[in-house]
N, C-alpha and C positions, 0 to 999 in steps of 0.2 A: 504493500500500500504506500509506504514511504517512497518507494522507487517511482511509482506512477505520479505522485504529486510533484516530485522533483523534476520529472520529465516534462510535465505540464508547465511548470514554472520556467523551464528553459525555453519552451516554445513561445511563451509570452514575451520573454526578454528578446528573443531573436526577432519576433514580429515587430516589436517597438523599434528595435535597431534598424530593421529593414525600412520602416516607414520614414526614418530620418535620413537614410543614406540613398534611397532610390530617387535621386533628384533628376529633374529635367531642366533644360535651360530656360532662364528668364531673359527676355529681350528688352533692353532699354533703348529708347530712341529719342533724339533731340534734334530740333530744327534750328540751324545756326544761320539762317538766311539774313535775319536782321543784324545779328552780331557781325557778320561779314560785311554788310553794307555800311555799318557805322564805324568799322575799323577796329573793333574789340577782339576779333578773331581772324587770324591769318592762316588759312588752311595749309599753306606751304611751309610754315615755320612753327606754328604753335601746337602745343599739346592739348588734346581734348580727352577728358576721362569722365567716367561715372565712379563715384565713391560712396561706400557704405560699409556696414558691418560685415557684409559678405566678402569684402576684400580687405578688411582691417582699415578701411578709410584711406588706403594707400593708392587706390586708383586702378582702373582697368581701361585701357585705351579703346576709343571708339573709332570705327572706320566708316567710310562713306557707304551709304546704301546704294546698291546697284541701280543705275538709271536716274539717280538724284544728284544734284549739285550742292545740296545744303543740309540734307538729313543724314545723321550719323547714328550708328547703332553698335551695341555690344551684347553678345549672348553670354550669360554667366550661369554656371551651375551653382545653385544655392541649396544648402542642406539645412532645412528647417521643417518644423511641423506645419502641416497644412493650416492656413488661416493666420499664421504669424504676421504681425504688423512689422514692416521693415522700413527704415529711414534711408534716404539717399539724396545726393545732390550731384549736379554736373560741375565740372571744374575745367578752367582754362589755365594752362601754364604758358606764359608768353615771355620771350626774351626781352621785349620792349616794354610791355605793360605790367609784367610781374604776375604773381599768382592771383587768379580771380575765381572766387567761389560764387555760386549763385547766392543772392540775398535771401530774405525771408519769403520763400516761394510756396511753402506748404504748411501743414498743420502739425508737423512733427517737432521734436526738440530742435531749438535753434533755427526754426523756420524751415526744417528739412521737408522734402517731399516724402510722402509715405504711400505704401501699397500693401495689400494683404496677399501674402505669398500663397500660390496655388501649386500643389504638386502636380506633376504631369506636364509642366511647361506652360508658359504664358508670355504674351507679348504686351507690354505696357503701352498705353496711349502715347503717341508722339507729342512732346511738349516743346515749347520754345524756351531757349535758354533765358533764365531770369524772367520768364513769362512775358517777355517783350515780343509781341507778335506784329507790331506796326513800326515801320521806320519813322523815328521822330524828326527826321530831316536835319536841319541845321542846329537844332537844340534850343534850349532856353537859357538865357543868361541869369544866373542867380548870385546874389551877394549875401554872404554869411557874416554875421556880426556877433561877437561875444564880449561881455563886460567882465574884465579881470580885476575889478576894484578891490574885492575882498582879499584875493591872493596877493595883490600888490601891497595892500595895507599890512598883511601878516608876513610879508617878505618871504613868500613861498614861490613867487614868480618874478624873475628878473629879465625884462625885455632885452637887455644888452647881451645876455648870454643864453637865454632859454628859447625854445621854439614852441610854436603854437599852431595847430592844424585843425581843419575840419575834415572828418572822414565819414563816409557813409556808403549807402547802396549806390550812389551816383559815381563813385570812384573805386568800387570794390573794397571799401574799407581800407584802402592802401594809404601809405604815407606819401607826402609830397606836396599837398595843397596847403601852403603856409599862409597864415594871417598876419597882417601888420597893423600897427596903431593908425587910426584914421587921421591923427594929427600928433605933433610932438607933445608927449606927456599925457596923451589921452589914455584912459583905461579901456577904451573900446577898441577892439581889434577886428579887422574886416578883411575879406578877400572875395574876389569875384571869379566865377568859373562858368563855363558853358556845359550844361547837362544835356547830353544826347543819348544816354544809355537807358533812360526811363521815359515812358510815354507821357506826354502832357495829359493832365487830369489824374494821374496816378499819385499815390502817396510816397514820399521820399523819407527814408529813415537816415538819421545822422547823429553824430556826437562831436563834441570838441575834445581835444587831447593836447596836453603840453608835457614835454619831456617824458613821454610814455605814460603819463597819468591821465586816465580816462575819466570823464564825468560819471558820477554815480547815477543809479536809477535807470529807468527805461530809456530807450532811444528816443531822441527828439523826432518829430515828424512835421512835414508840411506838404501841401498839395501843389504839384508842379502846374503852373498856369497853362492854359491852352495857347496863349499868345502873349507876347510882351515880356520884358525883363521883370524880375522879381527881387525885391530887397527884403530879407528877413529882418524882423525887429531885433534889437540887441537883447540878449538874455545873459543873466549872470552865469558864470561857470558853475555847473551843478546846481543852478538856481539858488545859490547862496549869496545874497546881497547883504548890504548893511542892516536891513530890517528883516532878514530871513530867519532869525532865531527867536525863540520865546524869551520874554523878559521876566517871566515869573512862572512858577509851577502851575500847571493847568491840567485839570481832569477832563479827559476827552471821552466821548461816547460814540461808538461806531455801530451802525445797525445795517442789516440787509434784509430785504423782503424775499423770502424763499417760496412764496406761493407760486405755483406753476413753474418753478425753476427746473432747468434741464442742464445736464452736464454737456460737455463738448460732443460726446457721442450720442446725445439725445436721450439719455436715461433720465427719467423724471425723479425729482427729489421726493423722498418719502418722509412726510412730516412726523410719522410715528417712530421710525427706526433710524433714520440717517442723522448724522451729526455735522455741525458747521464749525469751521475753523477759519482763522485769518492768518495770512503769511505776508511779511513785508518789512519795510523800514519805517518805523514810527515809535515814538515814545521810548527810544533807547533799544528797541528790538531790531534784530536783523533777520534776514530771510533764513528760515529753517529748511532742512533738507526734506523734500518730498519723498515718501509719504509718511513722515514721522512727526506729527504735530505735537507741540508741548501742550499739556493739559490746560495750562493757564491761558492759552489763546483760543479756547473754545467759546463760541457765541451761544447764548442761551435764550430761550423763549419761555422764561419762567415767571415773569412779572415781579422780580425781586429787586430791591434797591442795590444789592451787591452786584448784579449784572448790569444794572441800568435799564433793564427791560421794563416797559410800561405796562403791557397787557400780556398775560400768559396765554399761550395757545393761539395767538393771532397770526402766526407765520412770520413775524418780524423778529429776527434773532439779533441779539445785542451783546456788546462787550464794553466794559468801562475800565479805563486804565489811566495811569498818571504820566504826563509828560513833564520833564524837569526843565527848569529855566536853563537856557543856553542851547537846548536841543532845537533842531530844525522845525520850522512851522510846516514844512512839506511832509505830507503823509502819503506814502506810496504802498499799495497793498493789493492783495488778491484774496478772494474767498475760496474756500475749499469744502467739498463734500467728502466727509470721511477721510480727510488727509491727503487726497489726491489733487494733482494740479489739473482740475477739470472745469474751471470757470471760463477761461479764455485761452487764446494761443500764447505762444512764447513771447515774453516781454510785453504782453498786452495787459496792463495793470490799471487799477483805479489810481488817480492822483487828485488829492485834495489838500487844502491848506487850513491850519488852525487859525481862525480869524478873530478870535477873542480870547484873552487870557482869563485865568481864574477857573472857568469851566466852559466847555464848548461841545455842543451836540453837532456832529457832522451830519449833513443832509443824508437821509436814509438812501441807501443804494438798493438797486434791484440786481439780483444775481444774473451775471452775464451782460449787464449794461455797463460797459467800461467807461465811466465818466472821467475826463481829465480836465480839471479846473485850471484856468490860467492863474498865475501867481497874482497878477493885478487884474481885478475885475473892472470891466467897463461900466461906467455910470449910465451909459445909454442902453436901455433895455430893448430899443428897437420897436417894431410893430407888434401889436397884440390884437387878435381878432377872435370873435366867437361866431361860429357858423352853425346853422341848423335851427330847430331840431329836424333830424332826418331819421325816420324809424325809431323814434324815441331817444335819440342820442344827439348831444351837442358836441361840436369839436372846437377846441381852443388851440390856436396856433400862435407862436411867438418866434422872434428872430434870434435872441441872445441865448445861445446854448448853455452859457454859464449860469443863467438865472434859474431860480427855483420857483415853481408855481405854488401859490398858497391859496387857501380857501377859507371863507368864514360865512356864518349864517346871519351874523348880526352887525358886522362892521366895527365892533368894539375892538380896541387894540389887543386885548388878551385872548381873543377868539381866533386869531389868524393861525393857521396850521400849515406846515409844509406838507405837500402831497408827495408821498414816497415815490422815488424813482423818476420824478419829473425833470430833474436836472439833466441836461443833455438831450432831452427828447424833442423839444420844439413843437410837439403836437401831442394832445391827449384828448380822448373822448369820454364823455360822462353821460350816464343815464338820466333822463328827465321824465321818467314814467310816472313819478309821484309829484304832487303839487308841493313845491318847497322853494325856499329862497336860498341861493348860493351865490356868494360874491367871490370873485377871483382877482388876484393880482400877482405881479412878479416881484421877487425880492432877491437880494444877494444872499449867498449861503451864510 
């Protein structure tokens, strides 16, 4: 009897091993037509590879597809379990332009492309390098500006000896685009370049870096205009200006609406069994390693003063913590269901600012709605319209994405309440099926 069981166990082990090793080729294809047209890829001299865990991220060369002048491919044997999610990116090695990885082109870690592996062989869809499928022509002239006042004041940056650059998706995050003071003695440094590697209308990610020191936090972004030159407003390095730190200890309350929340893969949040955590840089905390959340960073929906939660069981999860004088007013964070990085993509974080000392309730977030407040809020709220009713609903629209929509039933000062998840929306609809009075206004956070 023991001999039979041992034999069966051997059969199972061999079957599993066979499932992992019986690989068929996976074909990767990339269209380089636009990269060739704009001069980022020279087929005669440059290296073109696909890189991923299947080759240790060291690269597999691609070759031209028969009958094509711009589509390249590589067939690679991959040894994984059927359905395994695999990251990858395409890569250019150029003697003139240097190493060039694709930027954030997918939903994987570091903006990698992803696919689900299929045993038996598969051909992945042909994609454009960097997802650039249209020739942007002559490009758009963009001026970058950064204010180095705080670093100059603290004697951490010396213009006579140190270097300062702007790097981003527009130049493959490579070195070489240096910034200079706009005038003698000015703390503002600027530089102008022509961007032709990104299509007008697309979002451009970038950061400033001096002497190898990168800005902290998420990448900066701007939308490349369809036409005309663009001048980016000056921003303090790492958003740390003279008034960027708290002048006194401040208790902050952060909350998130989890009703109807979905993870990145579409899994709904279970109000009964799932737990909510926060990860990020705020109140002295730094990013913890996914998926191992500290217990003290769990948000609760318990209606207790300890958590700062107002009403138990309403789907609004809350955490209360203390920020110390001298810490940054900037709060950058991401929510997590059960400790996983599943609210938004890589480096897509909430950004808010503590705008009052002593105690401050941050505007309530909605899980998956990644609001990024500007450091300086515009005093001009722009247009504000109410349309309808249509099918029992009125629609409110406004222009300033940094503003918070508030409502009241009586117009008395103490009755105005922030509407959760309104910041960043610019549009919300409300039911008017019942006879009632509701007043609306816009306010700063």
